[in-house]
LUMZA-585660 format. One line per 2 residues: their letters; for each residue x, y, z of C-alpha. Coordinates in Angstrom, 3 decimals. Example, Ala and Ser with C-alpha at 12.3 -4.5 7.8 and 13.67 -1.06 7.14 Angstrom:
2
AS) 12.300 -4.500 7.800 | 13.670 -1.060 7.140
This chain:
695
MA) 124.135 131.833 115.739 | 120.872 132.592 113.909
HR) 122.757 132.959 110.620 | 124.538 129.647 111.193
SR) 121.239 127.952 112.056 | 119.700 129.233 108.847
DE) 122.668 127.967 106.849 | 122.346 124.615 108.512
RI) 118.653 124.438 107.620 | 119.422 125.328 104.009
AG) 122.179 122.743 103.919 | 119.767 120.177 105.370
VV) 117.184 120.876 102.686 | 119.770 120.720 99.909
GA) 121.237 117.589 101.408 | 117.820 115.933 101.419
LG) 117.722 116.379 97.649 | 120.620 113.990 97.242
PR) 124.092 114.940 98.525 | 123.547 113.552 102.033
RT) 121.981 110.346 100.829 | 123.619 107.074 99.889
IP) 124.148 106.175 96.250 | 121.259 103.631 96.260
ER) 118.963 106.297 97.694 | 120.058 108.823 95.067
VA) 119.397 106.358 92.258 | 115.991 105.593 93.754
LF) 115.163 109.312 94.040 | 116.034 109.851 90.396
AA) 114.038 106.818 89.244 | 110.988 107.709 91.371
AA) 110.932 111.287 90.113 | 111.541 110.236 86.506
AV) 108.641 107.741 86.739 | 106.169 110.617 87.207
GP) 106.276 111.616 83.534 | 105.281 108.272 81.973
SF) 102.417 107.987 84.465 | 100.533 110.585 82.386
EP) 100.195 108.267 79.388 | 96.603 108.185 78.031
GL) 94.541 105.204 79.170 | 91.429 103.410 78.006
QP) 89.076 105.622 80.040 | 88.900 109.369 80.774
RR) 91.023 110.172 83.795 | 90.386 112.943 86.294
TI) 93.066 114.762 88.240 | 92.430 112.788 91.429
HQ) 92.849 109.506 89.550 | 96.040 110.818 87.990
AV) 97.352 111.704 91.436 | 96.636 108.177 92.693
AT) 98.274 106.544 89.676 | 101.314 108.809 89.838
GV) 101.744 108.255 93.556 | 101.530 104.467 93.285
IS) 103.937 104.309 90.345 | 106.461 106.668 91.942
AS) 106.331 105.039 95.396 | 106.668 101.535 93.924
TL) 109.618 102.628 91.829 | 111.287 104.196 94.854
SL) 110.962 101.060 96.972 | 112.039 98.580 94.307
VT) 115.004 100.626 93.076 | 116.221 101.247 96.623
AT) 116.212 97.512 97.373 | 117.892 96.663 94.053
QS) 120.643 99.241 94.387 | 121.278 98.276 98.015
GI) 121.913 94.730 96.867 | 124.360 95.854 94.204
ES) 126.150 98.116 96.690 | 126.485 95.219 99.137
LS) 128.194 93.149 96.452 | 130.744 95.939 96.037
RL) 131.298 96.162 99.803 | 131.872 92.426 100.025
AL) 134.471 92.644 97.268 | 136.334 95.429 99.143
RD) 136.002 93.944 102.635 | 139.518 92.482 102.778
RA) 141.218 95.325 100.953 | 144.068 96.733 103.110
DS) 145.196 99.647 100.965 | 146.520 102.387 103.256
SE) 145.562 105.256 100.961 | 142.109 106.613 101.728
SA) 141.866 108.343 98.344 | 142.920 105.142 96.610
NA) 140.253 103.265 98.522 | 137.657 105.859 97.510
AA) 138.700 105.599 93.877 | 138.629 101.820 94.055
RL) 135.191 101.819 95.612 | 133.953 104.155 92.911
LL) 135.382 102.069 90.098 | 134.074 98.869 91.602
AV) 130.588 100.325 92.172 | 130.396 101.653 88.614
GA) 131.819 98.437 87.241 | 129.425 96.259 89.254
NA) 126.409 98.250 88.058 | 127.609 98.210 84.458
AI) 128.396 94.490 84.501 | 125.064 93.584 86.080
AG) 123.228 95.852 83.634 | 124.919 94.224 80.655
AL) 124.326 90.698 81.909 | 120.678 91.226 82.793
LG) 119.751 93.208 79.693 | 121.469 90.591 77.550
GA) 119.688 87.814 79.429 | 116.319 89.494 78.930
RI) 116.872 89.632 75.169 | 117.337 85.868 74.915
IP) 113.926 85.228 76.529 | 111.512 86.546 73.879
AR) 107.918 87.219 74.888 | 105.246 84.669 73.940
ED) 101.491 84.842 74.426 | 101.352 81.303 75.810
ER) 104.394 81.567 78.086 | 104.265 80.623 81.749
FR) 104.150 83.384 84.308 | 107.575 82.493 85.745
RG) 109.224 82.786 82.341 | 107.718 86.181 81.636
LA) 108.481 87.391 85.150 | 112.125 86.359 84.816
RV) 112.428 88.376 81.589 | 110.766 91.503 82.969
VA) 112.704 91.416 86.259 | 115.968 90.988 84.362
ER) 115.165 93.822 81.949 | 113.971 96.264 84.630
TG) 116.793 95.449 87.039 | 119.257 95.878 84.188
RV) 117.896 99.347 83.517 | 118.155 100.243 87.197
AA) 121.738 99.023 87.243 | 122.551 101.087 84.127
AG) 121.095 104.210 85.748 | 123.001 103.322 88.897
AV) 126.261 103.124 86.956 | 125.754 106.610 85.515
LT) 124.657 108.258 88.778 | 127.298 106.442 90.787
GV) 129.951 107.609 88.365 | 128.788 111.223 88.418
AG) 128.243 111.393 92.200 | 131.494 109.550 92.912
AM) 133.483 111.793 90.610 | 132.029 114.871 92.305
SL) 132.975 113.462 95.713 | 136.520 112.817 94.556
VA) 136.814 116.359 93.198 | 135.419 117.787 96.450
SS) 137.856 115.786 98.556 | 140.839 116.870 96.499
SA) 140.742 120.496 97.727 | 139.080 122.441 100.539
RL) 138.053 125.107 98.051 | 136.083 122.528 96.042
RW) 134.064 121.022 98.871 | 130.950 122.813 97.588
VD) 130.978 120.506 94.564 | 129.849 117.604 96.743
DI) 126.811 119.629 97.872 | 125.318 119.992 94.392
PI) 122.062 117.975 94.205 | 121.792 115.834 91.091
AL) 119.393 112.905 91.519 | 116.041 114.499 92.330
PA) 116.413 117.623 90.144 | 117.474 115.437 87.225
GV) 114.486 113.162 87.754 | 112.077 116.104 87.990
AA) 113.508 117.607 84.803 | 113.113 114.297 82.988
SA) 109.506 114.054 84.146 | 108.685 117.632 83.142
WE) 109.917 116.933 79.630 | 108.037 113.621 79.512
VH) 104.750 115.194 80.677 | 105.035 117.800 77.925
RV) 105.805 115.092 75.329 | 102.902 112.889 76.440
HR) 100.380 115.730 76.216 | 101.665 116.835 72.839
QA) 101.546 113.344 71.340 | 98.080 112.728 72.803
QD) 96.780 115.895 71.158 | 98.378 114.969 67.831
AG) 96.857 111.470 67.959 | 93.432 112.664 69.114
DT) 93.632 110.776 72.422 | 91.303 112.545 74.846
TI) 91.405 110.377 77.969 | 93.854 112.742 79.703
AE) 92.207 115.929 78.446 | 90.885 116.729 81.939
VS) 94.396 116.474 83.410 | 95.880 119.833 82.455
TS) 99.596 120.529 82.203 | 99.451 122.969 85.131
NS) 97.719 120.382 87.302 | 100.277 117.864 86.153
VL) 103.118 120.062 87.385 | 101.428 120.517 90.759
IS) 100.899 116.789 91.047 | 104.537 116.171 90.169
IG) 105.678 118.561 92.896 | 103.317 116.999 95.421
VG) 104.437 113.506 94.514 | 108.055 114.612 94.795
AG) 107.437 115.790 98.343 | 105.609 112.590 99.124
VL) 108.455 110.525 97.717 | 110.922 112.321 99.986
GL) 108.723 111.637 102.997 | 108.266 108.001 102.053
QA) 111.976 107.536 101.547 | 112.708 109.185 104.890
GE) 110.424 106.718 106.653 | 111.767 103.757 104.713
RA) 115.328 104.915 105.368 | 114.701 105.225 109.125
VA) 113.291 101.695 109.386 | 115.968 100.181 107.164
GA) 118.716 102.013 109.083 | 117.435 100.773 112.426
VA) 117.372 97.183 111.170 | 120.851 97.517 109.650
RA) 122.308 98.885 112.897 | 120.702 96.065 114.856
IS) 122.233 93.481 112.502 | 125.665 95.123 112.770
KV) 125.532 94.923 116.571 | 124.139 91.418 116.829
AP) 126.035 89.874 113.901 | 128.986 92.092 112.873
SY) 130.142 89.571 110.270 | 126.972 90.294 108.269
DA) 127.519 94.055 108.218 | 128.070 94.053 104.455
VS) 124.535 92.847 103.798 | 122.795 94.706 106.615
NP) 121.560 97.532 104.365 | 119.695 95.384 101.809
VG) 118.240 93.292 104.623 | 117.039 96.489 106.297
HL) 115.377 97.659 103.092 | 113.703 94.274 102.608
VS) 112.349 94.407 106.155 | 111.057 97.928 105.514
LG) 109.314 96.762 102.347 | 107.844 93.844 104.281
LL) 106.408 96.160 106.903 | 104.902 98.351 104.179
GG) 103.388 95.289 102.517 | 101.995 94.109 105.861
AL) 100.396 97.487 106.487 | 98.805 97.451 103.030
FA) 97.506 93.902 103.571 | 96.023 94.852 106.951
GY) 94.306 97.839 105.351 | 92.952 95.605 102.604
EY) 91.554 93.108 105.117 | 89.869 95.941 107.023
AV) 88.341 97.249 103.797 | 87.100 93.742 102.931
RR) 85.287 93.423 106.259 | 83.658 96.831 105.866
VE) 82.527 96.108 102.298 | 81.121 92.696 103.277
QG) 79.019 94.370 105.961 | 77.650 96.721 103.317
GA) 76.884 93.804 100.981 | 74.834 92.107 103.684
AI) 73.007 95.278 104.739 | 69.234 95.536 104.267
EP) 68.245 98.507 102.118 | 65.075 100.403 103.087
AY) 63.608 99.907 99.603 | 63.872 96.112 99.914
QE) 62.951 95.423 103.531 | 59.758 93.496 102.898
PP) 59.974 89.983 101.354 | 58.449 89.417 97.916
TS) 54.871 88.234 97.642 | 55.366 86.005 94.594
HL) 55.892 82.298 95.243 | 57.951 82.154 92.020
VS) 60.994 83.927 93.489 | 63.400 82.967 96.252
GG) 62.515 84.421 99.626 | 58.819 84.522 98.721
PG) 55.946 82.384 100.056 | 56.837 78.688 100.079
SA) 60.510 79.304 99.346 | 63.094 77.287 101.282
VP) 65.493 80.240 101.014 | 65.006 82.776 103.855
FA) 64.667 86.289 102.479 | 67.063 87.592 105.160
TL) 69.900 85.460 103.721 | 69.789 86.880 100.216
SR) 72.179 89.832 100.813 | 71.660 93.233 99.238
EG) 71.975 92.046 95.623 | 69.786 88.984 96.145
RR) 66.973 91.067 97.609 | 67.191 93.485 94.693
FT) 67.187 90.653 92.164 | 64.137 88.875 93.550
KM) 62.105 92.012 94.313 | 62.594 93.488 90.837
AL) 61.051 90.601 88.875 | 58.571 91.730 86.226
SG) 54.892 90.925 86.544 | 52.771 89.465 83.781
SQ) 50.868 92.730 83.393 | 54.085 94.727 83.016
IA) 55.305 92.323 80.336 | 51.994 92.486 78.446
QV) 51.975 96.288 78.555 | 55.388 96.500 76.874
MG) 55.139 93.560 74.457 | 51.595 94.302 73.279
VP) 50.494 90.668 73.762 | 49.444 88.737 76.884
AA) 52.215 87.301 79.031 | 52.720 83.540 78.798
AE) 53.615 83.210 82.494 | 54.909 85.016 85.545
PI) 58.772 84.978 85.510 | 60.805 82.872 87.930
RL) 63.843 84.345 89.714 | 65.888 82.143 92.043
FV) 68.792 83.320 94.179 | 70.743 81.440 96.855
GL) 73.021 83.648 98.946 | 76.223 82.826 100.774
DS) 74.295 83.048 104.055 | 71.526 80.772 102.778
AA) 73.714 77.724 103.435 | 77.275 77.422 104.746
VL) 78.272 74.411 102.621 | 78.603 74.491 98.837
ED) 76.650 71.266 98.336 | 73.808 72.595 100.465
RV) 73.595 75.749 98.333 | 73.381 73.597 95.211
DL) 70.628 71.511 96.825 | 68.724 74.704 97.655
VM) 68.874 75.862 94.025 | 67.664 72.479 92.785
DE) 64.860 72.444 95.353 | 63.813 75.917 94.209
LV) 63.920 74.877 90.534 | 61.671 71.904 91.250
RT) 59.368 73.853 93.596 | 58.699 76.596 91.038
RA) 58.513 74.079 88.133 | 61.297 75.953 86.396
FE) 62.137 72.912 84.234 | 58.770 73.355 82.544
RR) 59.608 76.840 81.303 | 60.579 77.692 77.745
VL) 63.989 79.051 78.785 | 66.086 78.205 81.847
CL) 68.973 80.615 82.386 | 71.851 79.787 84.728
AS) 73.577 83.064 85.597 | 76.829 83.576 87.464
PT) 76.874 86.903 89.328 | 79.667 89.413 89.746
GS) 81.660 89.391 92.975 | 78.983 91.188 94.990
GY) 76.212 88.879 93.772 | 74.906 91.341 91.166
IN) 72.989 90.040 88.160 | 72.522 92.666 85.465
YV) 68.927 93.902 85.805 | 68.815 94.796 82.114
LA) 69.613 91.223 81.085 | 67.109 89.695 83.518
ES) 64.288 91.985 82.397 | 65.214 91.623 78.714
LE) 64.924 87.845 78.996 | 61.577 88.149 80.775
YL) 60.204 90.475 78.092 | 61.547 88.369 75.196
TL) 60.065 85.132 76.554 | 56.803 86.782 77.616
GD) 57.662 85.696 81.154 | 58.074 82.021 80.242
CA) 61.561 81.778 81.750 | 63.467 81.061 84.924
IA) 66.767 82.624 86.039 | 68.787 80.881 88.746
TM) 72.025 81.952 90.399 | 74.235 81.283 93.411
QY) 76.305 83.833 95.292 | 79.988 83.210 96.048
SM) 81.002 86.570 97.540 | 79.555 89.819 98.881
LP) 82.542 91.892 97.779 | 83.102 93.903 94.606
SS) 84.705 91.874 91.830 | 88.075 93.549 92.412
MS) 88.068 92.083 95.955 | 86.596 88.709 94.964
LT) 89.429 87.453 92.764 | 90.521 84.997 95.463
RT) 87.030 83.478 95.532 | 86.719 82.534 91.880
GL) 87.785 78.956 92.648 | 84.776 78.538 94.941
AI) 82.493 80.090 92.325 | 83.725 77.788 89.547
EQ) 83.389 74.736 91.756 | 79.823 75.517 92.810
NR) 78.792 76.475 89.280 | 80.159 73.147 88.051
AL) 78.286 71.294 90.796 | 75.055 73.087 89.869
MH) 75.605 72.384 86.169 | 76.059 68.670 86.895
AV) 72.878 68.644 88.978 | 70.875 70.468 86.302
TG) 72.135 68.346 83.404 | 71.470 65.227 85.436
YL) 67.875 66.334 85.917 | 67.531 67.187 82.217
RG) 68.719 63.722 81.213 | 65.716 62.337 83.022
LP) 63.309 64.418 80.935 | 62.129 63.585 77.423
EH) 63.910 65.780 74.872 | 60.727 67.595 73.857
RR) 60.061 68.589 77.483 | 63.490 70.014 78.229
PR) 63.761 73.803 78.579 | 66.238 75.722 76.485
LV) 69.275 75.928 78.794 | 71.167 79.204 78.359
LF) 74.028 80.814 80.277 | 74.850 84.365 81.280
GE) 77.828 85.981 82.983 | 79.129 89.510 83.248
SL) 82.594 90.545 84.401 | 83.721 88.077 87.092
GA) 80.503 86.186 86.451 | 81.696 85.548 82.882
LT) 84.961 84.114 84.217 | 83.339 81.885 86.821
MQ) 80.806 80.549 84.311 | 83.168 79.961 81.386
DM) 85.909 78.342 83.433 | 83.664 75.420 84.276
WR) 84.933 74.224 80.893 | 88.561 75.343 81.140
HR) 90.929 72.797 79.580 | 87.913 71.541 77.576
NV) 86.190 72.663 74.391 | 82.800 73.854 73.203
EA) 81.660 70.289 72.567 | 81.704 69.778 76.343
MD) 79.123 72.551 76.629 | 76.985 70.755 74.045
RD) 77.105 67.561 76.096 | 75.777 69.560 79.070
FV) 72.715 70.559 76.992 | 73.789 74.217 76.791
HS) 71.878 75.834 73.954 | 73.666 79.200 73.936
SL) 75.392 81.747 76.139 | 76.047 85.457 76.482
FL) 79.115 86.824 78.286 | 79.769 90.531 78.846
GT) 83.203 91.985 79.621 | 85.023 88.676 80.041
PS) 88.106 89.259 82.270 | 91.531 88.607 80.793
AT) 92.248 85.924 83.415 | 89.454 83.685 82.081
EF) 91.180 80.417 81.135 | 88.502 79.261 78.684
AK) 88.449 82.538 76.745 | 92.253 82.748 76.823
AW) 92.585 79.242 75.352 | 89.978 80.052 72.694
RL) 91.769 83.228 71.648 | 95.118 81.407 71.376
NP) 93.782 78.384 69.489 | 90.172 78.792 68.321
AK) 90.389 75.777 66.002 | 91.111 73.474 68.946
VD) 88.650 74.923 71.455 | 85.856 75.699 68.981
PQ) 86.290 73.606 65.822 | 82.737 74.347 64.626
GN) 83.071 78.130 64.932 | 80.274 78.491 67.502
VI) 82.056 81.224 69.531 | 82.532 84.850 68.477
EV) 83.814 87.967 70.253 | 82.549 91.396 69.196
DN) 82.614 94.965 70.469 | 78.998 95.889 69.704
FG) 75.828 94.652 68.049 | 76.751 96.353 64.784
EY) 79.810 94.113 64.512 | 77.604 91.081 65.084
LA) 75.240 92.168 62.312 | 78.247 92.688 60.018
LD) 79.029 88.946 60.138 | 77.931 86.991 57.082
DE) 74.705 85.008 57.408 | 76.442 81.628 57.545
QR) 78.747 82.668 60.380 | 75.939 84.334 62.296
DR) 73.858 81.153 62.042 | 76.715 79.107 63.515
VR) 77.320 81.393 66.478 | 75.783 80.183 69.745
HL) 78.188 81.641 72.303 | 78.697 85.397 72.290
LV) 81.554 87.214 74.042 | 80.895 90.959 74.040
SH) 84.010 92.941 74.967 | 84.276 96.673 74.364
YD) 87.598 97.800 72.952 | 87.898 100.438 75.682
DP) 86.816 98.129 78.523 | 89.853 97.576 80.784
IP) 88.398 94.470 82.473 | 89.062 92.127 79.505
KF) 92.567 93.632 79.283 | 93.727 94.029 82.880
GT) 95.883 91.263 84.324 | 99.401 90.201 85.247
NL) 100.118 89.779 81.540 | 100.472 93.568 81.363
LL) 103.539 93.219 83.610 | 105.123 90.612 81.354
RQ) 104.672 91.560 77.710 | 103.225 94.147 75.356
PW) 99.504 93.393 74.869 | 98.012 93.038 71.405
WL) 95.853 96.133 71.850 | 98.945 98.306 72.391
GP) 100.583 97.197 69.174 | 101.904 99.590 66.496
PG) 99.755 102.758 66.151 | 97.297 102.358 63.325
TR) 96.762 98.666 64.068 | 95.082 99.236 67.427
PP) 91.319 98.803 67.900 | 88.994 101.821 67.966
RV) 88.943 103.847 71.205 | 92.364 102.545 72.284
PQ) 94.887 105.425 72.625 | 97.233 105.616 69.668
SS) 99.953 107.548 71.504 | 100.366 105.340 74.584
AW) 103.473 103.217 74.986 | 103.689 99.950 76.908
RP) 105.686 100.163 80.112 | 105.151 97.109 82.343
GT) 104.506 98.660 85.750 | 103.092 101.940 84.465
TF) 100.647 100.318 82.036 | 99.531 97.905 84.766
VL) 98.743 100.715 87.235 | 97.078 102.982 84.663
TA) 94.845 100.167 83.426 | 93.938 99.396 87.057
VD) 92.871 103.033 87.484 | 90.807 102.676 84.293
LI) 88.813 99.956 86.048 | 87.370 102.600 88.374
NA) 86.149 104.834 85.569 | 84.939 101.993 83.325
MD) 81.888 101.386 85.531 | 80.857 105.013 85.980
VV) 77.234 104.775 84.794 | 74.112 106.908 85.178
PG) 70.790 105.140 85.899 | 68.482 105.195 82.893
QF) 71.177 106.517 80.536 | 72.489 103.515 78.647
GR) 75.881 103.793 77.029 | 78.364 101.762 75.048
RG) 81.573 102.709 76.832 | 84.004 100.865 79.047
HD) 82.223 98.221 81.122 | 78.719 99.569 80.391
YR) 77.012 97.051 78.071 | 73.393 98.033 78.776
ED) 72.726 99.651 75.404 | 73.084 96.396 73.421
IA) 71.975 93.805 75.986 | 68.380 93.340 74.785
RF) 69.509 92.884 71.175 | 72.284 90.479 72.135
AA) 69.924 88.479 74.369 | 67.468 88.073 71.497
AA) 70.241 87.028 69.108 | 72.239 84.784 71.457
YD) 69.245 82.951 72.939 | 67.366 82.783 69.614
LP) 64.300 84.657 70.840 | 62.312 86.278 68.006
VT) 61.172 89.860 68.561 | 59.767 92.551 66.290
AE) 61.535 95.869 65.789 | 58.629 97.676 67.475
QL) 58.734 95.355 70.497 | 62.489 95.779 70.785
TR) 62.094 99.552 70.812 | 59.482 99.290 73.555
IE) 61.691 96.917 75.571 | 64.681 99.248 75.437
HA) 62.547 102.222 76.462 | 61.017 100.261 79.360
LR) 64.436 99.053 80.522 | 65.663 102.620 80.832
QR) 62.540 103.778 82.629 | 62.554 100.894 85.122
EL) 66.231 101.318 85.950 | 65.755 105.019 86.644
QW) 62.619 104.425 88.724 | 64.260 101.769 90.887
AQ) 67.339 103.957 91.396 | 65.114 106.850 92.447
RR) 63.180 104.595 94.795 | 66.393 103.416 96.456
VV) 67.617 106.986 96.956 | 64.289 108.266 98.296
SE) 63.860 105.306 100.658 | 67.388 105.733 101.972
QV) 66.939 109.457 102.584 | 63.550 108.954 104.261
AR) 65.044 106.264 106.499 | 67.868 108.570 107.558
AR) 65.491 111.448 108.247 | 63.232 109.145 110.217
EA) 66.126 107.962 112.371 | 67.068 111.576 113.092
VV) 63.462 112.397 114.096 | 63.299 109.335 116.361
RE) 66.525 110.302 118.136 | 65.369 113.885 118.654
MR) 61.867 113.037 119.877 | 63.169 110.437 122.300
TW) 65.112 113.194 124.009 | 61.666 114.719 124.674
GV) 60.438 111.533 126.316 | 58.357 110.362 123.348
SG) 58.502 106.548 123.148 | 57.809 104.157 120.319
SA) 54.823 102.601 122.085 | 51.327 103.907 122.724
DA) 51.190 101.787 125.890 | 53.769 103.909 127.713
PG) 51.941 106.166 130.251 | 52.088 109.836 129.505
SL) 53.735 109.467 126.066 | 52.607 109.681 122.463
DL) 52.791 106.838 119.944 | 55.829 107.715 117.835
NR) 54.796 105.332 115.064 | 51.461 107.197 114.751
LL) 53.197 110.568 114.673 | 55.555 109.434 111.930
AI) 52.700 108.011 109.900 | 50.830 111.318 110.167
SG) 53.935 113.167 108.983 | 54.354 110.822 106.015
MD) 57.528 109.246 107.378 | 56.058 105.815 108.113
VP) 58.502 104.058 105.791 | 60.209 101.784 106.560
GP) 59.067 99.587 109.434 | 58.089 100.285 113.030
VP) 60.096 102.369 115.433 | 62.587 100.121 117.256
PR) 62.065 99.835 121.039 | 64.164 101.959 123.351
G) 67.170 100.417 125.035
């Protein structure tokens, strides 16, 4: 009995590798395993093993689900064609089913692959057109693989059924081992080509780790398919009982329901993550608990914007404004004025128009329209305005500037994509209000109006003028602008790249990778440029978008024609390239405070120079050197202050909890107890704030 049980367990394991699964499941197993290899293609940013595991898992699991649903649909078509067949020979029926299944896959593959070829890719094509081509091409490939695997598996089943001595043939696993073998070869090829081309972004993902990841993903794929199969099977059985006439389509319906449940679970997880991140964005950091003392910043004395409504990023922005003495110390000349920083948070007013009114009230209150430079900045999703840009502008103008911004989200940019419409609308409303005010001023009294946006802030600022041209910016009194890491979904930038002569007939817009490229422009072109788009070649944010699913991007063209720092050995594969570039987004913003770089989405190293050039603010070489040194020092000091304050606050909370168990209260008025605030002050832990009351 024990021997038989062991044999049964072995047979169960072998069967799970393919023989006991349906043809659609076998095709999906092969495709999911084979997708592991291409997932190791080099990306734009260095990738660690954990990131590789995430990318591989997502690619493999997505392939499994999509191929299962596709093959189930094709199988249902075959079952419908054989429904009324009354052939009495079981072997003839089996042969007919095999031929029909192979033929259906082959016919669908030919039709879809042929259809995809007659829809050539275009840069300006609509999303639906590109999606139709990619779906047809990918489904055609799945059908072709299905034809081959169906033919092989069906032939083995026919051989096994022809003789009792050949039944073992039907137990030979094909799908998963074949997929794993294909991936092993592909991983080896990818690493070899990357080494030959000098692509180093996967250097930290060793071949041995790759094999372990492949094995782990294979096990995960089996588990995922088992769960998906159980749900789909339950739905199919329910359909067969309730509506027997729809039995032929019960399997694909079951798989679609299973995919829907998976999608619902992912959406619920996303919504939960959004709520948690929003709470963090609104949290008060210990280093920024006290409101500013300057009346020239929002949340300070006389401001109509409550400091408590500024969110984490707003409090940082207003509290970090330079003082006149700090500016004079770096620039070597007296400051012209104390800088103005204005920030209106999402919680400052519930209605868009009210937030715009608050900004205008703050501009008038602080007399910002009397400054030399007025900068309208659109923040990233969380409300972040690049500290390096803000301080650079304050140094370069000797403090004679004002920076104003409005928040539209408290989430990271990756979670704020659905809120860009709100941001564009409120930026446009603010621009109309500002330009209306400027029209009422004599020309010689108007400040120089400049714009700034980084990442999602670049999108939400530029797209105020989508479907328009640069002349519209001139009519709004915009002197110049600086945009860092403009996302690929930005409509204005996209239109300019496709047809610069139409959008920018005067040649006022330029896109460069670094300040050296800007200096390499001839003098005439540099004099014309007033709007600078700075996009690093290895920054995935200007490259990531749904277009990666539809067509080969320009930066993954023939090797040798690609920009610097873009892998020469990588190939474009719609889903794989999309996922790998998404993973690159994580690593592109991996920065160290005080250590400025020129990599990925880190633009700090060139910001001061670009601000001086874009906004036409003269500065000496010595002053620029001092500015860049001060920017690094201030960023490091503020980062250290945040860390120290946070750690002190945590330690203080732990002390409070422990001492309260001893009966020590937070009030000196309590009989028989010590004043906990006084004790903490004596111990040097009197930051931040008083001890909260008990209960």
